[in-house]
N, C-alpha and C positions, 0 to 999 in steps of 0.2 A: 604444471601449476595445479594445486589443489583448490577446492572451493575455499574462499576466504570471507569471513564475516566482516563487512565494512562498517556496519552501523546497526546498533540495537538500542532502542530507547523505549521505555514503558513508563507512562504516567497514569496515576489514578487521580481524577479530578474530584473536587469537593462534593459533587453530586453523585459520585460513584462511577461516573463514566470512565472508560479505559481508552487511552490513546497509546497505540504501540506501533512502532516502525522497525522492521527487520529487513536488511538489505545485504545480499551476498554477491560477491563477484565469482563467477564460474569460469572454468577454462574453455567453455563452449556455450552457445546459446541454449536456453530451454526450448524444446520443441514448441513452435508457435510464436516465438520471439526472434528478433534479429540481432539483439544485443546480448552481452554476456553477464547479465545481472538476473538474479532471482530475488523477488521482493514480496513482502506481505505487510501492508499498512492497514491498520484496523482502528476504527473508532466505534464504540458501542456502549450500550447502557442496558441494564436489566436483562442480560443474556441475548440482546438483539444487536445485530450489526446495523449501524446507521450509515457509515461510510467505510468502504474498503477498496483498496487498490492492490491488485496482485497479477501475477502472470503464471497462473496454474498451467502445468504441463499440458500441451495440446490446445489450450484455449488462447494462449498469448496474452498480451497486455490488455487489461480491462479494469473497470471499476464498478463498484456497487454503490449506488446513491439512493438512499431511502427505498431499498427493496428492488430497484431496477438495475439490471446489469447492462452495461454499454461498453463499447470498445474504448481504449485509451491509447493515445499516440505518445509513446515513450520518447523523450528528447534527451534527458540526462537525469542522473540521480538527484541533483539539486532541484531540477524542475519538478521531478516526481514528488519530492518532499514538499515543495512550495504548493503544488496543486492539491495535494492531500490536505495540508494544513489549512489552505483556503477553504476547502469544502467543509472541514471540521469547524472552522471559525464561523462560517455562514449558519451552521446549525446551532452552534452555541449562542449566537446572537439573535436567534429567532424568538 
């Protein structure tokens, strides 16, 4: 099996913020992760990341929230998208 892009969506909001989600299914886990997905979810404005979820090679699953990196427990692709969009929503509603 080759890497297969499962999902890619990019939106530019009225204030210029960018929301982008890219999720791939791989034939094997990325080092540091136990599942076979590679993902990058980004919300930012004016060149700054506000919210990010990714599983960078060697780092495993983690998120960036307002400049602070913390570990993230990956459950499923749907839960990942829900968690990311919830964090984005919190910041848009502040």
